[in-house]
C-alpha positions as a Markdown table, in Angstrom:
| # | Residue | x | y | z |
|---|---|---|---|---|
| 1 | Unk | 65.0 | -22.1 | -221.8 |
| 2 | Unk | 67.3 | -23.3 | -224.6 |
| 3 | Unk | 66.3 | -25.6 | -227.5 |
| 4 | Unk | 69.5 | -27.7 | -227.2 |
| 5 | Unk | 70.5 | -30.2 | -229.8 |
| 6 | Unk | 71.7 | -33.3 | -228.1 |
| 7 | Unk | 75.0 | -34.8 | -229.3 |
| 8 | Unk | 75.1 | -38.5 | -228.7 |
| 9 | Unk | 78.4 | -40.4 | -228.8 |
| 10 | Unk | 79.3 | -44.1 | -228.8 |
| 11 | Unk | 82.7 | -45.2 | -227.6 |
| 12 | Unk | 84.6 | -47.8 | -229.6 |
| 13 | Unk | 87.8 | -49.7 | -228.9 |
| 14 | Unk | 89.9 | -48.9 | -232.0 |
| 15 | Unk | 93.0 | -50.6 | -233.2 |
| 16 | Unk | 95.5 | -48.2 | -234.9 |
| 17 | Unk | 94.3 | -49.5 | -238.3 |
| 18 | Unk | 90.7 | -49.0 | -237.6 |
| 19 | Unk | 91.3 | -45.6 | -236.0 |
| 20 | Unk | 93.1 | -44.5 | -239.2 |
| 21 | Unk | 90.2 | -45.8 | -241.3 |
| 22 | Unk | 87.7 | -44.0 | -239.0 |
| 23 | Unk | 89.7 | -40.7 | -239.3 |
| 24 | Unk | 89.8 | -41.0 | -243.1 |
| 25 | Unk | 86.0 | -41.7 | -243.3 |
| 26 | Unk | 85.2 | -38.8 | -241.0 |
| 27 | Unk | 87.3 | -36.4 | -243.1 |
| 28 | Unk | 85.5 | -37.6 | -246.2 |
| 29 | Unk | 82.2 | -37.2 | -244.5 |
| 30 | Unk | 83.0 | -33.7 | -243.3 |
| 31 | Unk | 84.2 | -32.7 | -246.8 |
| 32 | Unk | 81.0 | -34.0 | -248.3 |
| 33 | Unk | 78.8 | -32.2 | -245.8 |
| 34 | Unk | 80.8 | -29.0 | -246.2 |
| 35 | Unk | 80.8 | -29.1 | -250.1 |
| 36 | Unk | 80.3 | -25.6 | -251.4 |
| 37 | Unk | 77.4 | -26.6 | -253.7 |
| 38 | Unk | 75.3 | -27.5 | -250.7 |
| 39 | Unk | 75.2 | -23.8 | -249.5 |
| 40 | Unk | 74.1 | -20.5 | -250.9 |
| 41 | Unk | 77.6 | -19.3 | -251.8 |
| 42 | Unk | 78.3 | -17.1 | -254.8 |
| 43 | Unk | 80.9 | -18.3 | -257.4 |
| 44 | Unk | 83.1 | -15.3 | -256.5 |
| 45 | Unk | 82.9 | -16.2 | -252.8 |
| 46 | Unk | 83.9 | -19.8 | -253.6 |
| 47 | Unk | 86.9 | -18.5 | -255.5 |
| 48 | Unk | 87.9 | -16.3 | -252.5 |
| 49 | Unk | 87.7 | -19.3 | -250.2 |
| 50 | Unk | 89.8 | -21.5 | -252.5 |
| 51 | Unk | 92.4 | -18.7 | -252.7 |
| 52 | Unk | 92.6 | -19.0 | -248.9 |
| 53 | Unk | 93.1 | -22.7 | -249.1 |
| 54 | Unk | 89.5 | -23.6 | -248.1 |
| 55 | Unk | 88.1 | -26.3 | -250.3 |
| 56 | Unk | 85.0 | -27.1 | -248.2 |
| 57 | Unk | 83.4 | -25.8 | -245.1 |
| 58 | Unk | 84.5 | -27.1 | -241.7 |
| 59 | Unk | 82.0 | -28.7 | -239.3 |
| 60 | Unk | 81.4 | -25.5 | -237.3 |
| 61 | Unk | 80.8 | -23.7 | -240.5 |
| 62 | Unk | 78.4 | -26.1 | -242.2 |
| 63 | Unk | 76.5 | -26.8 | -239.0 |
| 64 | Unk | 75.8 | -23.1 | -238.4 |
| 65 | Unk | 75.7 | -21.6 | -241.9 |
| 66 | Unk | 72.0 | -22.1 | -242.7 |
| 67 | Unk | 71.0 | -21.1 | -239.1 |
| 68 | Unk | 72.8 | -17.8 | -239.4 |
| 69 | Unk | 71.9 | -16.9 | -242.9 |
| 70 | Unk | 68.2 | -17.6 | -242.2 |
| 71 | Unk | 68.3 | -15.0 | -239.4 |
| 72 | Unk | 68.0 | -17.4 | -236.4 |
| 73 | Unk | 69.5 | -16.5 | -233.0 |
| 74 | Unk | 72.4 | -18.8 | -232.4 |
| 75 | Unk | 74.8 | -19.9 | -229.7 |
| 76 | Unk | 77.7 | -21.7 | -231.3 |
| 77 | Unk | 80.2 | -23.7 | -229.3 |
| 78 | Unk | 83.2 | -25.3 | -230.9 |
| 79 | Unk | 86.8 | -26.1 | -230.2 |
| 80 | Unk | 89.5 | -23.5 | -230.7 |
| 81 | Unk | 91.1 | -23.5 | -234.1 |
| 82 | Unk | 88.2 | -25.1 | -235.9 |
| 83 | Unk | 87.1 | -22.0 | -238.0 |
| 84 | Unk | 84.6 | -20.2 | -235.8 |
| 85 | Unk | 85.4 | -16.8 | -237.3 |
| 86 | Unk | 84.6 | -17.9 | -240.8 |
| 87 | Unk | 81.5 | -19.6 | -239.5 |
| 88 | Unk | 79.8 | -16.2 | -238.9 |
| 89 | Unk | 81.7 | -13.9 | -241.3 |
| 90 | Unk | 80.8 | -16.1 | -244.3 |
| 91 | Unk | 77.0 | -16.2 | -244.0 |
| 92 | Unk | 76.8 | -12.6 | -242.9 |
| 93 | Unk | 78.7 | -11.3 | -245.9 |
| 94 | Unk | 76.7 | -13.5 | -248.2 |
| 95 | Unk | 73.5 | -12.1 | -246.9 |
| 96 | Unk | 74.7 | -8.4 | -246.9 |
| 97 | Unk | 75.9 | -8.6 | -250.4 |
| 98 | Unk | 72.6 | -10.1 | -251.6 |
| 99 | Unk | 71.0 | -6.7 | -250.8 |
| 100 | Unk | 74.0 | -4.8 | -252.2 |
| 101 | Unk | 71.9 | -1.8 | -253.3 |
| 102 | Unk | 72.0 | -0.5 | -249.8 |
| 103 | Unk | 75.8 | -0.2 | -249.9 |
| 104 | Unk | 75.4 | 2.8 | -252.3 |
| 105 | Unk | 73.8 | 5.0 | -249.6 |
| 106 | Unk | 76.2 | 7.6 | -248.3 |
| 107 | Unk | 76.2 | 7.8 | -244.5 |
| 108 | Unk | 74.2 | 4.6 | -244.1 |
| 109 | Unk | 73.9 | 3.0 | -240.7 |
| 110 | Unk | 75.5 | -0.5 | -240.2 |
| 111 | Unk | 73.4 | -3.6 | -240.6 |
| 112 | Unk | 75.8 | -5.8 | -238.7 |
| 113 | Unk | 77.7 | -5.3 | -235.4 |
| 114 | Unk | 80.4 | -7.6 | -234.1 |
| 115 | Unk | 81.7 | -7.1 | -230.6 |
| 116 | Unk | 85.1 | -8.4 | -229.6 |
| 117 | Unk | 86.8 | -8.4 | -226.1 |
| 118 | Unk | 90.2 | -7.1 | -227.3 |
| 119 | Unk | 91.6 | -4.7 | -229.9 |
| 120 | Unk | 93.7 | -7.4 | -231.4 |
| 121 | Unk | 90.6 | -9.5 | -232.1 |
| 122 | Unk | 88.7 | -6.6 | -233.5 |
| 123 | Unk | 91.5 | -6.0 | -236.1 |
| 124 | Unk | 91.7 | -9.7 | -237.0 |
| 125 | Unk | 87.9 | -10.1 | -237.5 |
| 126 | Unk | 87.8 | -7.0 | -239.6 |
| 127 | Unk | 90.6 | -8.3 | -241.8 |
| 128 | Unk | 88.7 | -11.6 | -242.1 |
| 129 | Unk | 85.6 | -9.8 | -243.4 |
| 130 | Unk | 87.7 | -7.9 | -246.0 |
| 131 | Unk | 89.3 | -11.2 | -247.2 |
| 132 | Unk | 86.0 | -12.8 | -248.2 |
| 133 | Unk | 83.8 | -9.9 | -249.5 |
| 134 | Unk | 83.4 | -9.6 | -253.2 |
| 135 | Unk | 81.3 | -6.4 | -253.5 |
| 136 | Unk | 81.8 | -3.0 | -251.9 |
| 137 | Unk | 81.1 | -3.4 | -248.2 |
| 138 | Unk | 82.4 | -0.7 | -245.8 |
| 139 | Unk | 83.7 | -2.2 | -242.7 |
| 140 | Unk | 84.4 | 0.2 | -239.8 |
| 141 | Unk | 86.7 | -1.0 | -237.0 |
| 142 | Unk | 86.3 | 0.8 | -233.7 |
| 143 | Unk | 88.6 | 0.2 | -230.7 |
| 144 | Unk | 90.6 | 2.2 | -228.2 |
| 145 | Unk | 94.1 | 3.3 | -228.5 |
| 146 | Unk | 93.5 | 4.8 | -231.9 |
| 147 | Unk | 92.4 | 8.4 | -232.7 |
| 148 | Unk | 88.7 | 9.0 | -233.0 |
| 149 | Unk | 88.8 | 11.0 | -236.2 |
| 150 | Unk | 89.7 | 8.2 | -238.7 |
| 151 | Unk | 87.1 | 5.9 | -237.1 |
| 152 | Unk | 84.5 | 8.7 | -237.1 |
| 153 | Unk | 85.3 | 9.4 | -240.8 |
| 154 | Unk | 84.6 | 5.8 | -241.7 |
| 155 | Unk | 81.2 | 5.9 | -240.0 |
| 156 | Unk | 80.3 | 9.2 | -241.8 |
| 157 | Unk | 80.9 | 7.6 | -245.2 |
| 158 | Unk | 78.5 | 4.9 | -244.3 |
| 159 | Unk | 79.2 | 1.4 | -242.8 |
| 160 | Unk | 77.7 | -2.0 | -243.5 |
| 161 | Unk | 79.6 | -3.8 | -240.8 |
| 162 | Unk | 81.0 | -2.4 | -237.6 |
| 163 | Unk | 83.6 | -4.5 | -235.7 |
| 164 | Unk | 84.8 | -3.2 | -232.3 |
| 165 | Unk | 85.3 | -3.4 | -228.6 |
| 166 | Unk | 82.5 | -2.6 | -226.2 |
| 167 | Unk | 84.1 | 0.5 | -224.7 |
| 168 | Unk | 84.7 | 2.3 | -227.9 |
| 169 | Unk | 81.4 | 1.3 | -229.4 |
| 170 | Unk | 79.6 | 2.7 | -226.3 |
| 171 | Unk | 81.6 | 6.0 | -226.6 |
| 172 | Unk | 80.4 | 6.5 | -230.2 |
| 173 | Unk | 76.8 | 5.7 | -229.3 |
| 174 | Unk | 76.8 | 8.2 | -226.4 |
| 175 | Unk | 78.2 | 10.9 | -228.7 |
| 176 | Unk | 75.5 | 10.1 | -231.3 |
| 177 | Unk | 78.2 | 9.3 | -233.9 |
| 178 | Unk | 77.0 | 5.7 | -234.3 |
| 179 | Unk | 73.5 | 4.7 | -235.3 |
| 180 | Unk | 72.5 | 1.1 | -234.7 |
| 181 | Unk | 68.8 | 1.5 | -235.4 |
| 182 | Unk | 69.1 | -0.4 | -238.6 |
| 183 | Unk | 71.3 | -3.1 | -237.2 |
| 184 | Unk | 70.0 | -6.5 | -238.3 |
| 185 | Unk | 72.6 | -8.8 | -236.6 |
| 186 | Unk | 74.7 | -8.6 | -233.5 |
| 187 | Unk | 77.6 | -11.0 | -233.0 |
| 188 | Unk | 79.1 | -11.5 | -229.5 |
| 189 | Unk | 82.4 | -13.2 | -230.2 |
| 190 | Unk | 84.4 | -14.8 | -227.4 |
| 191 | Unk | 81.5 | -13.7 | -225.2 |
| 192 | Unk | 82.6 | -15.4 | -222.0 |
| 193 | Unk | 85.8 | -13.4 | -222.0 |
| 194 | Unk | 84.0 | -10.2 | -222.9 |
| 195 | Unk | 81.6 | -10.6 | -219.9 |
| 196 | Unk | 84.3 | -11.8 | -217.6 |
| 197 | Unk | 86.3 | -8.6 | -218.3 |
| 198 | Unk | 83.4 | -6.6 | -216.9 |
| 199 | Unk | 81.7 | -5.6 | -220.2 |
| 200 | Unk | 78.2 | -6.8 | -219.2 |
| 201 | Unk | 76.8 | -3.3 | -218.7 |
| 202 | Unk | 78.4 | -2.0 | -221.9 |
| 203 | Unk | 77.0 | -5.0 | -223.9 |
| 204 | Unk | 73.5 | -4.4 | -222.4 |
| 205 | Unk | 73.7 | -0.7 | -223.3 |
| 206 | Unk | 74.8 | -1.4 | -226.9 |
| 207 | Unk | 72.1 | -4.1 | -227.5 |
| 208 | Unk | 69.5 | -1.7 | -226.1 |
| 209 | Unk | 70.6 | 0.9 | -228.6 |
| 210 | Unk | 70.5 | -1.5 | -231.4 |
| 211 | Unk | 66.7 | -2.1 | -231.4 |
| 212 | Unk | 65.4 | -1.9 | -235.0 |
| 213 | Unk | 61.9 | -0.6 | -234.4 |
| 214 | Unk | 59.7 | -3.6 | -233.4 |
| 215 | Unk | 62.1 | -6.0 | -235.0 |
| 216 | Unk | 64.7 | -7.5 | -232.7 |
| 217 | Unk | 68.3 | -7.8 | -234.0 |
| 218 | Unk | 69.5 | -11.3 | -234.7 |
| 219 | Unk | 71.8 | -12.4 | -231.9 |
| 220 | Unk | 74.8 | -14.7 | -232.6 |
| 221 | Unk | 77.1 | -15.9 | -229.8 |
| 222 | Unk | 80.4 | -17.7 | -230.4 |
| 223 | Unk | 82.9 | -19.2 | -228.0 |
| 224 | Unk | 84.8 | -22.4 | -227.3 |
| 225 | Unk | 83.7 | -22.4 | -223.6 |
| 226 | Unk | 80.1 | -21.6 | -222.7 |
| 227 | Unk | 79.5 | -22.4 | -219.0 |
| 228 | Unk | 76.1 | -22.5 | -217.5 |
| 229 | Unk | 76.3 | -19.0 | -216.0 |
| 230 | Unk | 76.9 | -17.6 | -219.5 |
| 231 | Unk | 73.9 | -19.4 | -221.0 |
| 232 | Unk | 71.7 | -17.8 | -218.4 |
| 233 | Unk | 73.1 | -14.3 | -219.2 |
| 234 | Unk | 72.9 | -14.5 | -222.9 |
| 235 | Unk | 69.4 | -16.1 | -222.8 |
| 236 | Unk | 68.0 | -12.6 | -222.2 |
| 237 | Unk | 69.2 | -11.6 | -225.7 |
| 238 | Unk | 67.7 | -14.6 | -227.5 |
| 239 | Unk | 64.4 | -15.3 | -229.1 |
| 240 | Unk | 62.5 | -18.3 | -227.5 |
| 241 | Unk | 60.8 | -19.3 | -230.8 |
| 242 | Unk | 63.7 | -18.7 | -233.3 |
| 243 | Unk | 66.7 | -20.0 | -231.5 |
| 244 | Unk | 69.4 | -22.7 | -232.2 |
| 245 | Unk | 72.2 | -24.0 | -230.0 |
| 246 | Unk | 74.9 | -25.5 | -232.3 |
| 247 | Unk | 77.2 | -27.5 | -230.0 |
| 248 | Unk | 80.2 | -29.3 | -231.6 |
| 249 | Unk | 81.8 | -30.1 | -228.2 |
| 250 | Unk | 79.0 | -31.8 | -226.2 |
| 251 | Unk | 79.0 | -32.4 | -222.5 |
| 252 | Unk | 81.2 | -35.5 | -222.3 |
| 253 | Unk | 83.9 | -34.7 | -224.9 |
| 254 | Unk | 87.3 | -33.2 | -224.4 |
| 255 | Unk | 87.0 | -29.4 | -224.3 |
| 256 | Unk | 90.4 | -28.6 | -225.8 |
| 257 | Unk | 91.4 | -28.9 | -229.4 |
| 258 | Unk | 91.8 | -32.5 | -230.5 |
| 259 | Unk | 94.9 | -31.5 | -232.4 |
| 260 | Unk | 96.8 | -30.4 | -229.3 |
| 261 | Unk | 98.9 | -32.6 | -227.0 |
| 262 | Unk | 99.0 | -31.5 | -223.4 |
| 263 | Unk | 102.1 | -31.8 | -221.2 |
| 264 | Unk | 103.0 | -30.7 | -217.6 |
| 265 | Unk | 106.3 | -30.0 | -216.0 |
| 266 | Unk | 106.7 | -29.8 | -212.2 |
| 267 | Unk | 109.5 | -27.6 | -211.1 |
| 268 | Unk | 111.2 | -26.3 | -208.0 |
| 269 | Unk | 110.7 | -22.5 | -207.7 |
| 270 | Unk | 114.4 | -21.9 | -207.6 |
| 271 | Unk | 114.8 | -23.1 | -211.2 |
| 272 | Unk | 115.3 | -20.3 | -213.8 |
| 273 | Unk | 112.0 | -20.0 | -215.8 |
| 274 | Unk | 113.7 | -18.5 | -218.8 |
| 275 | Unk | 116.2 | -21.4 | -219.0 |
| 276 | Unk | 113.4 | -24.0 | -218.7 |
| 277 | Unk | 111.4 | -22.3 | -221.4 |
| 278 | Unk | 114.3 | -22.3 | -223.8 |
| 279 | Unk | 114.9 | -26.0 | -223.2 |
| 280 | Unk | 111.3 | -26.9 | -223.7 |
| 281 | Unk | 111.2 | -24.9 | -226.9 |
| 282 | Unk | 114.3 | -26.6 | -228.3 |
| 283 | Unk | 113.0 | -30.1 | -227.2 |
| 284 | Unk | 109.3 | -29.8 | -228.3 |
| 285 | Unk | 109.1 | -27.4 | -231.2 |
| 286 | Unk | 108.7 | -29.0 | -234.6 |
| 287 | Unk | 111.4 | -27.0 | -236.4 |
| 288 | Unk | 114.1 | -25.0 | -234.5 |
| 289 | Unk | 114.8 | -22.8 | -237.5 |
| 290 | Unk | 111.1 | -21.8 | -238.1 |
| 291 | Unk | 108.9 | -22.7 | -235.2 |
| 292 | Unk | 107.3 | -20.0 | -233.1 |
| 293 | Unk | 105.9 | -20.2 | -229.6 |
| 294 | Unk | 103.6 | -18.2 | -227.4 |
| 295 | Unk | 104.6 | -18.0 | -223.7 |
| 296 | Unk | 101.7 | -17.1 | -221.4 |
| 297 | Unk | 102.4 | -15.4 | -218.1 |
| 298 | Unk | 100.0 | -14.4 | -215.3 |
| 299 | Unk | 101.1 | -10.8 | -215.0 |
| 300 | Unk | 102.6 | -8.0 | -217.0 |
| 301 | Unk | 105.5 | -7.8 | -214.6 |
| 302 | Unk | 106.3 | -11.5 | -215.3 |
| 303 | Unk | 106.2 | -10.8 | -219.0 |
| 304 | Unk | 108.7 | -7.9 | -218.7 |
| 305 | Unk | 110.9 | -10.0 | -216.4 |
| 306 | Unk | 111.1 | -12.8 | -219.0 |
| 307 | Unk | 111.6 | -10.4 | -221.8 |
| 308 | Unk | 114.6 | -8.9 | -220.1 |
| 309 | Unk | 116.3 | -12.2 | -219.3 |
| 310 | Unk | 119.5 | -12.8 | -221.1 |
| 311 | Unk | 118.7 | -16.4 | -221.8 |
| 312 | Unk | 115.9 | -15.7 | -224.2 |
| 313 | Unk | 117.4 | -12.6 | -225.9 |
| 314 | Unk | 120.7 | -14.3 | -226.6 |
| 315 | Unk | 119.1 | -17.3 | -228.3 |
| 316 | Unk | 116.0 | -16.2 | -230.3 |
| 317 | Unk | 114.1 | -13.0 | -231.3 |
| 318 | Unk | 111.4 | -12.2 | -228.7 |
| 319 | Unk | 108.7 | -9.6 | -228.0 |
| 320 | Unk | 106.4 | -8.9 | -225.2 |
| 321 | Unk | 102.6 | -8.1 | -225.6 |
| 322 | Unk | 100.4 | -6.8 | -222.8 |
| 323 | Unk | 98.1 | -4.0 | -221.9 |
| 324 | Unk | 100.7 | -1.5 | -220.9 |
| 325 | Unk | 102.0 | -1.1 | -224.4 |
| 326 | Unk | 100.7 | 1.6 | -226.8 |
| 327 | Unk | 98.2 | 0.4 | -229.4 |
| 328 | Unk | 100.8 | 1.1 | -232.2 |
| 329 | Unk | 103.4 | -1.0 | -230.3 |
| 330 | Unk | 100.9 | -3.8 | -229.8 |
| 331 | Unk | 100.1 | -3.8 | -233.5 |
| 332 | Unk | 103.8 | -3.8 | -234.5 |
| 333 | Unk | 104.5 | -6.8 | -232.1 |
| 334 | Unk | 101.7 | -8.9 | -233.6 |
| 335 | Unk | 102.7 | -7.9 | -237.2 |
| 336 | Unk | 106.3 | -9.1 | -236.6 |
| 337 | Unk | 105.1 | -12.3 | -234.9 |
| 338 | Unk | 102.7 | -13.1 | -237.8 |
| 339 | Unk | 105.4 | -12.6 | -240.4 |
| 340 | Unk | 107.8 | -14.8 | -238.5 |
| 341 | Unk | 110.5 | -12.2 | -237.6 |
| 342 | Unk | 109.7 | -12.8 | -233.9 |
| 343 | Unk | 110.0 | -16.4 | -232.6 |
| 344 | Unk | 109.0 | -15.9 | -229.0 |
| 345 | Unk | 105.8 | -14.0 | -228.0 |
| 346 | Unk | 105.7 | -13.4 | -224.3 |
| 347 | Unk | 102.2 | -12.3 | -223.3 |
| 348 | Unk | 99.3 | -12.2 | -220.9 |
| 349 | Unk | 95.8 | -13.4 | -221.7 |
| 350 | Unk | 95.5 | -10.5 | -224.1 |
| 351 | Unk | 96.6 | -13.0 | -226.8 |
| 352 | Unk | 94.6 | -16.0 | -225.4 |
| 353 | Unk | 91.4 | -15.5 | -227.4 |
| 354 | Unk | 90.7 | -15.9 | -231.1 |
| 355 | Unk | 94.2 | -14.9 | -232.4 |
| 356 | Unk | 94.9 | -17.1 | -235.4 |
| 357 | Unk | 98.6 | -17.6 | -236.2 |
| 358 | Unk | 98.8 | -21.1 | -237.8 |
| 359 | Unk | 102.6 | -21.3 | -237.6 |
| 360 | Unk | 102.6 | -21.5 | -233.8 |
| 361 | Unk | 103.2 | -25.1 | -232.9 |
| 362 | Unk | 104.0 | -24.8 | -229.2 |
| 363 | Unk | 102.3 | -23.0 | -226.3 |
| 364 | Unk | 104.2 | -22.6 | -223.0 |
| 365 | Unk | 102.5 | -21.6 | -219.8 |
| 366 | Unk | 104.7 | -20.4 | -216.9 |
| 367 | Unk | 102.0 | -21.4 | -214.4 |
| 368 | Unk | 98.5 | -22.9 | -214.5 |
| 369 | Unk | 95.8 | -20.2 | -215.0 |
| 370 | Unk | 93.2 | -19.5 | -212.4 |
| 371 | Unk | 90.3 | -21.2 | -214.3 |
| 372 | Unk | 90.2 | -24.2 | -216.7 |
| 373 | Unk | 88.5 | -22.1 | -219.4 |
| 374 | Unk | 91.6 | -19.9 | -219.7 |
| 375 | Unk | 93.7 | -23.0 | -220.2 |
| 376 | Unk | 91.4 | -24.1 | -223.0 |
| 377 | Unk | 91.8 | -20.8 | -224.8 |
| 378 | Unk | 95.6 | -20.5 | -224.2 |
| 379 | Unk | 96.3 | -24.0 | -225.4 |
| 380 | Unk | 94.0 | -23.3 | -228.4 |
| 381 | Unk | 96.5 | -20.8 | -229.9 |
| 382 | Unk | 98.2 | -23.9 | -231.5 |
| 383 | Unk | 96.8 | -26.9 | -233.3 |
| 384 | Unk | 94.7 | -24.7 | -235.6 |
| 385 | Unk | 93.1 | -25.4 | -239.0 |
| 386 | Unk | 94.0 | -29.1 | -238.8 |
| 387 | Unk | 97.7 | -28.6 | -237.8 |
| 388 | Unk | 99.2 | -30.3 | -234.8 |
| 389 | Unk | 100.5 | -28.6 | -231.7 |
| 390 | Unk | 101.7 | -29.0 | -228.2 |
| 391 | Unk | 100.9 | -27.1 | -224.9 |
| 392 | Unk | 103.2 | -27.4 | -221.9 |
| 393 | Unk | 102.1 | -26.1 | -218.5 |
| 394 | Unk | 104.8 | -25.4 | -215.8 |
| 395 | Unk | 103.6 | -25.8 | -212.2 |
| 396 | Unk | 104.9 | -26.3 | -208.6 |
| 397 | Unk | 103.9 | -28.3 | -205.6 |
| 398 | Unk | 101.4 | -25.7 | -204.5 |
| 399 | Unk | 99.7 | -25.6 | -207.9 |
| 400 | Unk | 98.9 | -29.3 | -208.1 |
| 401 | Unk | 95.2 | -28.9 | -207.2 |
| 402 | Unk | 94.8 | -26.3 | -209.9 |
| 403 | Unk | 96.3 | -28.7 | -212.4 |
| 404 | Unk | 93.9 | -31.4 | -211.3 |
| 405 | Unk | 91.0 | -29.0 | -211.7 |
| 406 | Unk | 92.1 | -28.2 | -215.3 |
| 407 | Unk | 92.3 | -31.9 | -216.1 |
| 408 | Unk | 89.0 | -32.7 | -214.6 |
| 409 | Unk | 86.9 | -29.9 | -216.1 |
| 410 | Unk | 88.7 | -29.7 | -219.5 |
| 411 | Unk | 88.5 | -33.5 | -219.7 |
| 412 | Unk | 92.1 | -33.9 | -220.7 |
| 413 | Unk | 95.1 | -35.8 | -219.4 |
| 414 | Unk | 98.5 | -34.1 | -219.0 |
| 415 | Unk | 101.5 | -36.2 | -219.9 |
| 416 | Unk | 104.4 | -35.3 | -217.6 |
| 417 | Unk | 107.9 | -34.2 | -218.6 |
| 418 | Unk | 110.9 | -34.9 | -216.5 |
| 419 | Unk | 112.5 | -31.7 | -215.2 |
| 420 | Unk | 116.1 | -33.0 | -215.5 |
| 421 | Unk | 116.1 | -34.8 | -218.9 |
| 422 | Unk | 113.1 | -33.1 | -220.4 |
| 423 | Unk | 112.0 | -36.5 | -221.7 |
| 424 | Unk | 108.3 | -37.5 | -221.6 |
| 425 | Unk | 107.4 | -39.7 | -218.7 |
| 426 | Unk | 105.2 | -42.7 | -219.5 |
C-alpha cells in the first residue's frame, strides 16, 4: 500500500576519536545536502532563514522539500526537534508566493489548510508561516476559545493559508463561512495525536469538503511517531501513484531525539513530589539562573496540586497549563514561559506536541505515560535544533513494567538516578 523508502544502517564500533570525526563529517554532509542553492528558494526567503539563524536546510527539510513542492502526497516521520514545521511551511510558502497574483483577490478561498491537534500548536504554526513569507499572504488562524468574529473577518478578506484545530474548522464549514473547494494542499500535523484525541470523524468531514473538483488535494502527514494503525488510516487520504514516505527514523533506530539523555528515578510514594522535582531541577539543569523546565503530569488535578505546593513557589517562578484554563490565560502562560519570566511550566499533554521552546533543557515526568509514543513527544520538548537536553521520568514499583515498555518500544535505555544522593547510577 505504501511506497516505502528503506533506510539501511550499518553498525560500527567507534572510538571517541573516530566518533567525533564521524559526527563532524555527518554535519558537513548534511550542510552540503541542505545548501540553499540546491533548492528553489527565493533570495528573500534565504535572507529570512538566515535571520532566523538557519544557514542550510536540516535533513527532514531537504529530504522532503522537493517532494512537497512538486505536489506529492507525503508521510514524513522524523525525530522531535529536528525542524519538521519548517519542512512543510517552507516549500508551501515558496509555491504559494510563486503564484502571487491570486493573493490580490478579495474574499479568495484558501489554497492551503493545516490541521493541528491543539490551539497552542495552531498559533505556533501560524507564526512560523508569518516568519518566512516575503509577499502578502493572508494566514487565518482558527481555533476554539476565541471569538468567531475576528476569525470570520479574516476569512472574508480572503485567505491563502488556514491553520486551525479540527473542531473550529468543522464549525466554519458547517456554517458555510469557510470554502475549501480551491484547497490545493492539506497538512495533518502531529496526526497521531489528532486522531487519538477523537478527531477522526472531523478530519474525514474536513477532507471531504476540501475536494477541488476532480483534482484531489495534496495530502501531507507529519509526526515523530507513525505506528502501523496510523499508516492504515491515513492511507485512505493518499494517492497510490503519487506518494512518498520520507522516513528519517527507520525501524531499528532510537525513536527519541538523539540530543536527549534519558534518566529514571524510582521513588517511594510517600516522598514529596514537589521536593523531588526541585532537587532534580537543581541537579540536572544546565544553568540554575536561566534554565527552564517542563513538568508533565498525568492529570489536571495533579498539575494544580503541584502548582499550589509551597516548595516550588518559594524557589522559582512557576505556571500551570491545562485544558481548564481560558484561552487567554493559556496564551499568557505560554508567552511568559517563552520569554523566560516563568521557569517551571507544569502541564498535561497539552504541551507535549510540537511546541518549540529552545531554552528548555530539562523535562521532568511525574510518572511514566500510558504509551511509549507519549514519552517520545514529552521528552522531545528539549534537545531541539541541535541543543542538548535531559528527560527524567519518576516511577514507583507498580510502574516498572510501563518503564520497560517505554524502553523497549522507544529503543532507548534509561540511566538511573539514586533517590537519596540524586547521583547517576552506573
